[in-house]
LUMTI-260660 format. One record per residue (C-alpha): residue in one letter; y, x negated, z negated. Coordinates in steps of 0.5 Angstrom, whole numbers, padded with zeros to 4 digits, always signed. Each point is the difference from the previous one (the first is absolute). Last residue first. Layout:
<banus>
aYXZ;...
</banus>
This chain:
<banus>
c+0219-0277-0166;n+0005-0003+0005;t+0006+0001-0005;w+0007+0000+0001;i+0004+0001-0007;g+0003+0006-0002;s-0006+0001-0006;g-0003+0006+0004;r-0006-0003+0003;r-0003-0006-0005;i+0002-0007+0001;r-0006-0004+0001;g-0004-0004-0005;n-0007+0003+0001;w+0001+0004-0006;s+0006+0003+0003;l+0007-0003-0002;k+0005+0006-0003;p-0002-0001-0007;n+0003-0007+0000;i-0002-0004-0006;r-0006+0004-0002;h-0002+0000+0007;i+0000-0007+0001;n-0004-0001-0007;r-0005+0005+0002;k-0001-0004+0007;q-0001-0006-0004;k-0005+0003-0004;k-0004+0003+0006;r+0000-0007+0003;n-0002-0003-0007;r-0006+0005-0001;k-0002-0002+0008;n+0000-0008-0002;n-0004+0001-0006;r-0005+0004+0003;k-0001-0005+0006;s+0000-0006-0006;k-0006+0004-0003;n-0004+0001+0006;r+0001-0008+0001;s-0002-0001-0007;l-0006+0005+0001;i-0002-0003+0006;k+0000-0007-0002;k-0004+0002-0007;r-0005+0002+0005;k+0000-0006+0004;r-0001-0004-0007;g-0005+0004-0002;m-0004+0000+0006;n+0000-0008+0000;r-0002+0000-0007;l-0006+0005+0002;t-0002-0005+0005;e+0001-0006-0004;k-0005+0003-0005;y-0006+0002+0005;s-0003-0007-0001;l-0005-0003+0004;i-0006-0005-0002;v-0004-0003+0006;k-0007-0003+0001;g-0002-0004+0006;q-0005-0004-0004;d+0003-0007+0002;r+0007+0003+0001;n+0001+0003-0007;i+0007+0004+0001;s+0005+0002-0005;k+0005+0005+0000;v+0000+0003+0007;v+0005+0006+0000;v-0002+0008+0001;q+0002+0005+0004;l-0004+0006-0002;k-0005+0006+0003;q-0003+0004-0005;g-0008+0001+0001;i-0002+0000-0007;r+0006+0001-0004;v+0006-0004-0003;r+0005-0001-0005;e-0002+0004-0007;y-0007-0001+0003;p+0000-0007-0002;t-0001+0001-0007;k+0005-0001-0006;i+0006-0002+0003;r+0006-0004-0001;a+0006+0000+0004;v+0001-0003+0006;s-0007+0002+0003;l-0006-0002+0003;d+0000-0008-0001;e-0002+0001-0008;i-0006+0004+0002;h-0002-0006+0005;i+0000+0002+0007;l-0006-0003+0004;g-0001-0001+0007;v-0005+0003+0005;i-0003-0002+0007;g-0002+0006+0004;g+0003-0002+0006;g+0007+0000-0003;v+0004+0000-0006;e-0005+0004-0005;i+0002+0001-0007;f-0004-0001-0006;a+0004+0003-0006;g+0001-0003-0007;y-0003-0001-0007;p-0003+0007-0001;k-0003+0000+0007;i+0002+0004+0006;s-0003+0000+0007;k+0002+0000+0007;v+0008+0000+0000;i+0003-0001+0007;g+0004-0006+0002;e+0006-0003+0004;v+0002-0007-0001;k+0006-0003-0003;q+0000-0008+0000;g+0002-0003-0007;v-0006-0005+0001;k-0002-0001+0007;l-0005+0002+0004;d-0002-0004+0006;n-0006-0005-0001;k-0005+0003-0006;i+0003+0007+0001;w+0000+0001+0007;e-0007-0004+0001;l-0003+0006-0005;a+0003+0005+0004;e-0003-0003+0006;k-0007+0000-0003;q+0001+0007-0002;v+0001+0002+0007;e-0006-0003+0002;k-0004+0003-0006;r+0002+0007+0003;s-0004-0001+0006;l-0002+0004+0006;i-0006+0001+0004;l+0002+0005+0006;t-0004+0006+0003;n+0002+0004+0006;e-0003-0004+0006;d-0005-0004-0005;q+0001-0005-0005;e+0007-0003+0002;q+0002-0006-0004;k+0004-0002-0007;i+0006+0005+0000;k+0004-0001-0006;f+0001+0004-0006;q+0005+0004-0004;v-0003+0005-0005;f+0003+0007-0001;k-0004+0005-0005;h-0005+0006+0001;v-0006-0005-0002;k+0002-0006-0003;g-0003+0001-0007;t-0007+0000+0004;c+0001-0007+0001;l+0003-0002-0006;s-0006+0004-0004;e-0005-0004+0004;k+0003-0007-0002;p+0002-0005+0005;l-0005-0004+0003;g-0001-0008-0001;d-0007+0001-0004;n+0004-0002-0007;q+0004+0006+0001;l+0007+0000+0004;n+0007+0001-0002;v+0004-0004+0005;e-0002+0000+0007;e-0002+0008+0001;i-0002+0005+0005;e-0003-0005+0005;q-0007-0001-0003;r+0000+0008-0001;p+0000+0000+0008;i+0007+0004+0002;i-0002+0004+0005;g+0005+0003+0005;k-0001+0006+0005;l+0004+0002+0006;g-0001+0007+0003;n+0007+0000+0003;e+0004+0000-0006;f-0003-0004-0006;n-0005+0001-0006;i-0002-0005-0005;h-0006-0002-0004;l-0001-0004-0006;n-0007-0004-0001;y-0003+0002-0006;k-0007+0000+0002;n-0001+0007-0002;d+0006+0001+0005;c+0007+0000-0003;e+0004+0006+0004;k+0007+0002+0003;v+0004-0007-0002;l+0007+0001+0003;g+0003-0005+0005;q+0004-0006+0000;l+0001-0006+0005;t+0001-0008-0001;r+0001-0003+0007;n-0004-0006+0002;e+0004-0001+0006;q-0007-0001+0004;i-0003+0006-0004;y+0006+0005+0001;k+0000-0002+0008;e-0007+0001+0001;i+0000+0007-0004;n+0006+0002+0005;e-0003+0003+0005;k-0004+0005-0004;e+0006+0002-0004;l+0001+0000-0007;k+0005+0004-0004;t+0001-0003-0007;i+0000+0005-0005;e+0006+0000-0004;n+0001+0002-0008;n+0006-0005+0000;w-0002-0004-0006;g-0007+0002+0001;e-0003-0007-0001;p+0006-0005-0003;r+0004-0003+0005;l+0000-0007+0003;n+0004-0003+0006;y-0002-0007+0000;a+0003-0005+0004;k-0004-0007+0001;m+0004-0006-0001;
</banus>
């Protein structure tokens, strides 16, 4: 079984450092990389700049695997909406000495394969809130592929709008609720994460309360000892001047 290490685009806000001598290695290993889109040209190709004078181009037909028009291309607004945002991609080939042809579509294919074959119900995954609707929130789980959290699964308590719990760009840990493996669609839940956070908070509060009670009990015991024998110090030792040897 192939192992995947998928994370949402922009999860770590890092740009892959490319060295010319490593390009062939990245191609052979089919490595997933990440960069920041600098420009969308008049043909809706995306441009990414790297160090050492290297440049990358994601042709329009290599930007998207899922949300396509009837002509098989992503919408123009989808392309322009990627400017100044992190995207994941694989290197397809070298166009010339300083220009690489990249593919975001190949990363999405890999993410869909992961959802269809390896993802499990109940599994915890990392996600970023991409859009919010009255009925729920769409969360990217890797490679630009999104899952849906229905409004009833966004909170333990009842809420009127998803905005009461999440915001665009928020990073979350969510739980897989159901998977349509044929269509590569996934339903997620944030409710379990909130429950776990609530349980941890209760444990911490209970532990702190126990520590405070123990401290109060120790002070009470010392006061009782002093009340019974005033010659005893607060730390339970005999006071000086009591006529009894002490190490205070």
